[in-house]
N, C-alpha and C positions, 0 to 999 in steps of 0.2 A: 399273500404278502409280496411275492415276487412280481406280481403284475403291477403293484403300486410302485415298486422300485423301477420296473421297466418304464412306466409312464413318467416317473420323476426324472430319470436319466434322459429320456427322449425330450422332455420339456427343457431341461437345462441345455442340451446340445442343440435344440431348435431355437432357443432364445439368443444364443451367441451370434449366429449369422443375421438374425433379425436386427440386433443392435448394431452389428457391423455395417449392414447396408443402410440402416438409419443414419449412422455417422457419415457414410459415403454420400447419402442424399441430403446431408446437412439439415436434418430435422432439429427442432429446438431441443435443447438439452433436457428439459423437464419432461419431454415426451418419450425419451429413450426407454424408460422403464415400461411404459405402456406398449411400446413396440416389442419389447422382450416378451411381455405377457401375451401379446397378440400372436407372435411367432410360436410360442409354446402352446397356446390354445389351438392354433391352426394345425400344427403337426400332430399333437396328441389327439385332437378330435378326428383327424384323418385316420390315424392308427386305430382309434376306437371303432370307427365305422368299418375299417377293414377287418378288425377282429370280429365284427358282426357279419362277416362274409359279404360285404358290399364290394363291388369292383373298385379298382383304383380310381377310375374316372368319376364314378358316382360319389365315392368317399371324398375325393378332392372337391367336387362341387359343393357337397354339404358343408365341408370344413370352410371353404371360402365364403359360403353364405353366412355361416356363423361368425366369421371374422368381419364380414360386411355389416352385420347387425351390431356387433360390439363396437366397431369403429364408428358407426353412425351414432350410437349412444355417446361414445367418448367425444366425438366431434361436437355434438350439441352441448354436452355438459361443460367441456373445457374451452369451447369456442376456438377450435383449431380445425383447419381444413381436413376433411376425411382422408385424402391420400397420404397425409403425414403418417397415419396409423396403418393404412391398408397396404401400402407399397412395401414397407419393411416387414410387415407381418406375413405376407404371402410368400416371401423368399423361401422358407423351408418347404413349401408345397410344390415348387418347380420340379418338373420331371427330368432331372439331370441324368439319371441312369438310362432312361429310354432315349433321350436325345443323343447321349454319348454312344449308345448301341447303334442308333441309326447312322451316325457319322462313321463309326468304325466299319459297319457293314458296307457303306458306300465306298470307303477307301479300300476295303478288301476287294470289292467288285472291280474297282479301277485297277488295282495292282495285280490281282490273280485271275481275273476273268469273272464273268457272270455265270452263276449257277442258280437253279430254281430255289434252293434253300436260302441263299443269300438274299435273293429278291423277296422271298417271303418274310425273312427276318427284318429286312429293311422296311418293308411296307408295314409290318406289324408295329415296329418301334416308332416309325414316323407317325402313323395314325394315332397310336396311343399318346404320343407327345402332343399332337395337335388337339386331340379331344380333351386332354387334361388342361392344356392352356386355355382352351375355350371354356371349359368348366370353371376355371379360376376367374376368368373375365366375367362370365355371366353370373357366377355366384357373388362376385363383389358388387356388380351393378344392380342385382335384383332387390336388395333391401332398400337402397336409396331410391330406386324407381317406385317401389311400393310406398315408401314414406312420402315422397313428393306427390304421388297420385292421391293418396287418401288423407293428407294433412294440408292440402291447399285450401285457402279460404274460398268460400263460395261467394261469387260476386253477383 
């Protein structure tokens, strides 16, 4: 029962920034609820994959691929461009903790000097951030590329 409550709370708190960024990006008002669903699905699916002992990078890739598939379906069904759903939905997946850690390590190296531990932490956080961002981009692009490739009319 506590796992359901955990996912429900995560879904609620992931839907809030998705709707907020949807409003910032000026998406149509009737799509805001779907953006909230997309953000909740994205974050909860990443947490689900991480609970199955997937790495953060791979779990984020699978979650963004799932969001890409759902957004492709919604865009075809409601005749709305796909980025309306995907851009707001992936906001909860962004690696803020790792990017913040990389910047803090860089500032610490600048202020207090360079040590091997700080370099290791900086490189680890930076690479994790870059790989997660690449996984998000590739995961969002993959479903639409697949759909375009296999649903194009044969001439």
